[in-house]
C-alpha positions, 0 to 999 in steps of 0.5 A: 255423874255428881254421885259417883264426883262426890264418892271418888272426892270422899273415896280419897280425901279420906285414903289419904286421912287413913294415910297421916293415921298413927301406924296405918303404915305399920299395917301394911296398907299401901300396896304400890309403895309404904315410899310414898304417900298416895298408895297406887292408883286404883281406877275403881275408886273413881268409878265405883260409889260402892266402895266408899261407907261414907254420906255424899253429901259430907263434903258441902253439909254444916252443921250449926254450933256456936263456932258459926258465932264466932268465926271458928269455922272457917277455922275449920272449913279452911283447914276442911280444903287445906286437907282435900287439897291436899288429899287431891296433889297427892293424888294427881303425884299418884296417877302421874307416877301411873301416866308416866309408868304407862307412857313409858310401857306403851315405849317399850311396847311400841320399841318391841312391836318394831323390833319383830317387824322388822324382823318379820320383813326379813323373815319375809324377803328370806322367805321370797328368795326362798320360794325364788329359788324352788320356782327355778329348781322346779323349772329346771326339773321339769327341764330336766326330766321332760329330756330324759322323757325325750332320751329314755324315748330315743334309746327305745327307738334306737335299741329298735334298730339295733334288733332289726339290724341285728335280724338283718346282719345273722339272716343276711350270713345266714344266707352267705355259708348257703351261698359259698355251700353252693358254690363249692357243690360247683367246684366255684370258689367266693369269699375266702377259703 
């Protein structure tokens, strides 16, 4: 709005005038860089009319005096315009420095984001490779588990067969001894004496 723009201009110009007063730099009024006129770029002085203590219409208010009759007011107006021009040029430089700093910081942030993204891609590739290896190991594990299960079943079957064969052999051996004794009763020789 017109009120905000006028207040902004007044604030910039008044800051510039204050900076030119003796003792301004000595009292540490600049928070950005005391070696550069204009100080720190402060967006609030562009947006908040409450920051300005002067009348908004003071830029264009003229009080008729005798100076108008002799043309002195032109010299005064020129001086006023010159101060305003210098103040705005100074503010322009401050803003440009701020934009330059922002651009550099944005570039640095983009670079960091790019580095992180590349590291992220590498980690994702490693995770994918590890997941593939894990899936393969789990598949092999299941195969070995199934083979072991089959072997255990075979082992149990063979143990059962062995017990059956051993029982049968014991029975046959006992019968052999009985038959041998009976044959001896009839003086019949069987087997090895």
